[in-house]
C-alpha positions as CSV (number, residue, x, y, z in Angstrom):
1,X,-19.4,14.9,30.4
2,X,-21.7,12.5,32.1
3,X,-24.8,10.8,30.5
4,X,-28.0,12.8,30.2
5,X,-30.3,12.9,33.2
6,X,-33.9,13.8,33.7
7,X,-35.3,17.3,33.8
8,X,-35.2,18.6,37.4
9,X,-37.1,21.8,37.1
10,X,-40.5,22.4,38.6
11,X,-43.4,23.1,36.3
12,X,-43.6,26.7,37.6
13,X,-40.0,27.4,36.9
14,X,-40.1,25.8,33.5
15,X,-43.2,27.8,32.5
16,X,-41.6,31.0,33.7
17,X,-38.4,30.2,31.7
18,X,-40.4,29.5,28.6
19,X,-42.3,32.8,28.9
20,X,-39.0,34.7,29.3
21,X,-37.5,33.0,26.2
22,X,-40.7,33.9,24.2
23,X,-40.6,37.6,25.3
24,X,-36.9,38.0,24.5
25,X,-37.3,36.2,21.1
26,X,-40.2,38.5,20.3
27,X,-38.1,41.6,21.0
28,X,-35.4,40.3,18.7
29,X,-37.9,39.6,16.0
30,X,-39.3,43.2,16.1
31,X,-35.8,44.7,15.6
32,X,-34.4,45.1,12.1
33,X,-31.0,45.3,10.3
34,X,-27.8,45.5,12.3
35,X,-29.8,46.3,15.4
36,X,-31.6,43.0,15.1
37,X,-28.3,41.1,14.8
38,X,-26.8,42.8,17.8
39,X,-30.0,42.3,19.8
40,X,-30.2,38.7,18.8
41,X,-26.6,38.1,20.0
42,X,-27.3,39.9,23.2
43,X,-30.5,38.0,23.8
44,X,-28.7,34.7,23.3
45,X,-26.0,35.6,25.8
46,X,-28.4,36.9,28.3
47,X,-30.7,34.0,28.0
48,X,-27.9,31.5,28.2
49,X,-26.3,33.0,31.3
50,X,-29.6,33.5,33.1
51,X,-30.9,30.1,32.5
52,X,-27.6,28.4,33.3
53,X,-28.1,29.7,36.8
54,X,-31.2,27.6,37.2
55,X,-29.8,24.4,35.7
56,X,-29.6,24.8,31.9
57,X,-25.9,23.9,31.7
58,X,-24.3,21.4,29.3
59,X,-23.6,18.2,31.1
60,X,-23.8,15.5,28.4
61,X,-23.0,15.3,24.7
62,X,-24.1,12.3,22.7
63,X,-22.6,11.5,19.3
64,X,-24.9,9.4,17.2
65,X,-24.2,7.7,13.9
66,X,-20.4,7.9,14.1
67,X,-17.9,5.1,14.4
68,X,-15.6,4.8,17.4
69,X,-12.7,6.3,15.4
70,X,-14.7,9.3,14.2
71,X,-16.5,10.2,17.4
72,X,-13.5,11.9,19.2
73,X,-12.8,14.1,16.2
74,X,-16.5,15.1,16.0
75,X,-16.7,15.9,19.7
76,X,-13.5,18.0,19.5
77,X,-14.8,19.9,16.5
78,X,-18.1,20.7,18.2
79,X,-16.2,23.0,20.5
80,X,-18.5,22.7,23.4
81,X,-17.5,22.4,27.1
82,X,-18.8,21.3,30.5
83,X,-21.3,23.6,32.2
84,X,-21.6,25.8,29.0
85,X,-24.9,27.7,29.0
86,X,-27.1,25.5,26.9
87,X,-29.7,28.0,25.7
88,X,-27.0,30.4,24.6
89,X,-25.4,27.8,22.3
90,X,-25.6,28.5,18.6
91,X,-26.6,25.2,17.1
92,X,-26.0,26.3,13.5
93,X,-22.4,27.2,14.3
94,X,-21.9,23.8,16.1
95,X,-23.4,22.0,13.0
96,X,-21.0,23.8,10.7
97,X,-18.0,22.9,12.8
98,X,-19.1,19.2,12.9
99,X,-19.7,19.1,9.2
100,X,-16.2,20.4,8.6
101,X,-14.8,17.1,10.0
102,X,-13.7,14.8,7.2
103,X,-15.5,11.8,8.6
104,X,-18.9,13.6,8.4
105,X,-21.2,13.8,5.4
106,X,-24.0,15.7,7.2
107,X,-24.9,16.6,10.7
108,X,-27.8,17.6,12.9
109,X,-27.5,19.2,16.3
110,X,-30.3,18.8,18.8
111,X,-30.6,20.5,22.2
112,X,-32.3,18.4,24.9
113,X,-33.2,20.5,27.9
114,X,-32.1,20.9,30.6
115,X,-28.5,19.7,30.0
116,X,-27.9,17.5,26.9
117,X,-26.6,18.1,23.4
118,X,-27.0,15.5,20.6
119,X,-24.7,15.4,17.6
120,X,-26.4,13.2,15.0
121,X,-24.2,12.6,12.0
122,X,-24.1,10.6,8.8
123,X,-20.6,9.3,8.4
124,X,-18.9,9.2,5.1
125,X,-18.4,5.6,3.8
126,X,-14.7,4.7,3.6
127,X,-14.2,3.3,0.1
128,X,-10.5,2.7,-0.3
129,X,-6.9,3.5,0.6
130,X,-5.4,5.8,-2.0
131,X,-1.6,5.8,-2.5
132,X,-0.2,8.7,-4.5
133,X,2.8,10.9,-4.3
134,X,4.4,8.8,-1.6
135,X,1.4,9.3,0.7
136,X,-1.5,7.0,1.7
137,X,-4.9,8.4,2.5
138,X,-8.4,7.0,3.1
139,X,-11.1,8.2,0.6
140,X,-14.8,8.1,0.7
141,X,-17.2,7.0,-2.1
142,X,-16.9,10.3,-3.9
143,X,-13.1,10.2,-3.9
144,X,-12.8,12.8,-1.2
145,X,-9.9,12.4,1.3
146,X,-10.8,11.8,5.0
147,X,-7.9,13.6,6.6
148,X,-8.5,12.3,10.1
149,X,-8.5,8.6,9.0
150,X,-5.3,6.7,9.6
151,X,-4.8,4.4,6.5
152,X,-2.9,2.0,8.7
153,X,-6.1,1.1,10.4
154,X,-7.9,0.3,7.2
155,X,-6.0,-2.6,5.9
156,X,-9.3,-4.3,4.8
157,X,-10.1,-1.6,2.3
158,X,-9.0,-2.0,-1.4
159,X,-5.7,-0.2,-2.3
160,X,-5.8,2.1,-5.3
161,X,-2.6,3.7,-6.6
162,X,-1.7,6.6,-8.9
163,X,-2.6,10.2,-9.6
164,X,-6.3,10.7,-10.0
165,X,-7.1,7.1,-8.9
166,X,-9.4,8.5,-6.2
167,X,-11.7,10.2,-8.8
168,X,-12.5,6.9,-10.6
169,X,-12.3,4.3,-7.8
170,X,-16.1,4.3,-7.3
171,X,-16.7,3.1,-10.8
172,X,-14.2,0.2,-10.9
173,X,-14.3,-1.1,-7.3
174,X,-17.9,-2.4,-7.5
175,X,-17.1,-4.3,-10.7
176,X,-14.2,-6.0,-9.0
177,X,-16.1,-6.7,-5.8
178,X,-18.8,-8.4,-7.8
179,X,-16.3,-11.1,-8.7
180,X,-15.1,-12.7,-5.5
181,X,-12.5,-14.9,-7.1
182,X,-10.8,-11.9,-8.5
183,X,-11.4,-9.6,-5.4
184,X,-9.8,-12.1,-3.0
185,X,-6.6,-12.2,-5.1
186,X,-6.4,-8.4,-5.7
187,X,-3.4,-6.6,-4.2
188,X,-3.9,-3.1,-5.8
189,X,-5.6,-1.2,-8.6
190,X,-3.2,1.0,-10.4
191,X,-4.3,4.0,-12.5
192,X,-2.3,4.2,-15.7
193,X,-1.8,7.4,-17.6
194,X,-5.0,8.8,-16.1
195,X,-7.0,6.7,-18.5
196,X,-7.3,3.1,-17.4
197,X,-6.6,0.5,-14.7
198,X,-4.0,-2.3,-14.2
199,X,-5.0,-4.9,-11.6
200,X,-2.1,-6.3,-9.6
201,X,-2.7,-9.6,-8.0
202,X,-1.1,-10.9,-4.8
203,X,0.8,-13.6,-6.7
204,X,2.4,-11.0,-9.0
205,X,0.1,-11.4,-11.9
206,X,-1.0,-8.3,-13.9
207,X,-4.4,-7.7,-15.6
208,X,-4.5,-4.8,-18.0
209,X,-7.9,-3.3,-18.5
210,X,-9.1,-1.1,-21.4
211,X,-9.7,2.7,-21.0
212,X,-13.5,2.1,-21.7
213,X,-16.0,-0.6,-20.9
214,X,-14.0,-2.1,-18.0
215,X,-17.0,-4.2,-17.1
216,X,-17.0,-6.1,-20.4
217,X,-13.3,-6.8,-20.0
218,X,-13.8,-8.2,-16.6
219,X,-16.6,-10.5,-18.0
220,X,-14.0,-11.8,-20.4
221,X,-11.6,-12.5,-17.6
222,X,-14.3,-14.2,-15.6
223,X,-15.3,-16.4,-18.5
224,X,-11.6,-17.4,-19.1
225,X,-11.3,-18.2,-15.4
226,X,-14.4,-20.4,-15.5
227,X,-12.9,-22.4,-18.4
228,X,-9.3,-22.7,-17.4
229,X,-9.1,-21.6,-13.7
230,X,-6.4,-19.1,-14.8
231,X,-6.6,-17.1,-11.6
232,X,-5.5,-20.2,-9.7
233,X,-2.8,-21.3,-12.2
234,X,-1.2,-17.8,-12.3
235,X,0.3,-15.9,-15.2
236,X,2.6,-13.0,-15.8
237,X,0.1,-10.8,-17.6
238,X,-3.3,-10.8,-19.2
239,X,-3.9,-8.0,-21.7
240,X,-7.6,-7.1,-22.0
241,X,-7.1,-3.7,-23.7
242,X,-8.3,-5.0,-27.1
243,X,-11.9,-6.1,-26.8
244,X,-11.4,-8.5,-29.7
245,X,-8.5,-10.4,-28.2
246,X,-7.4,-11.7,-24.8
247,X,-3.6,-11.8,-24.9
248,X,-1.9,-13.9,-22.2
249,X,1.8,-14.0,-21.2
250,X,2.4,-17.2,-19.2
251,X,5.0,-17.7,-16.5
252,X,6.1,-21.2,-17.5
253,X,4.9,-21.6,-21.1
254,X,2.0,-23.8,-20.1
255,X,-0.7,-21.3,-21.3
256,X,-1.4,-20.3,-24.9
257,X,0.0,-16.9,-25.8
258,X,-3.2,-15.5,-27.3
259,X,-6.9,-16.4,-27.1
260,X,-9.6,-14.9,-29.3
261,X,-12.3,-13.3,-27.1
262,X,-15.2,-15.6,-26.7
263,X,-13.3,-18.6,-28.2
264,X,-13.0,-22.0,-26.6
């Protein structure tokens, strides 16, 4: 479909068309019950067909607010076609079809006479790639899967692993992102026993977080890193599950085996 163009109808034709629409709409309003529904459908079809003959045909569809990846799926779901009678188009039905697309959080459909349809959407924010049950899927900030999103194209998103990880990702990811030295070294967040997180770093190190108060545990890790640059030195494991003690398992024996939380 080509880009929208200007209205080409004369004022007289436009006025007559508006009067016709008003009269038919009034007739539908006066009817009641099943008769009203049938009449409304008939009016829509009649109006659409009649006005299509004088130029009210769909020529252009504009998708607003969507990424380049999402736009084709949205346009396909809209189910509209070239030269479709524009006035007979059920905008509510189009909106519902568009909002059924995984990319879309909400949508608004606007008819611009004589020949243009606008699909204005709010796209769901892609939060992470979720790996579970041998499958990788992209999720939004609520943990909902975006079926149309190809996870291979979202390598920059954090990777979360494990059953139920999608439901809790929105709480832990901002805590990690707020600590750039940790975030840049992170390979994956793994949900353990549906209760807590392990952080796997790119160098093979493992950080074990508690089931509650993850933020406080990450503050402990941050303080330890400020004192000893432990994220640079590397380690086999740091156990932060006990808020009173930070237990460290070194790789080469250069680090102490246990540090009291808050100690020097």
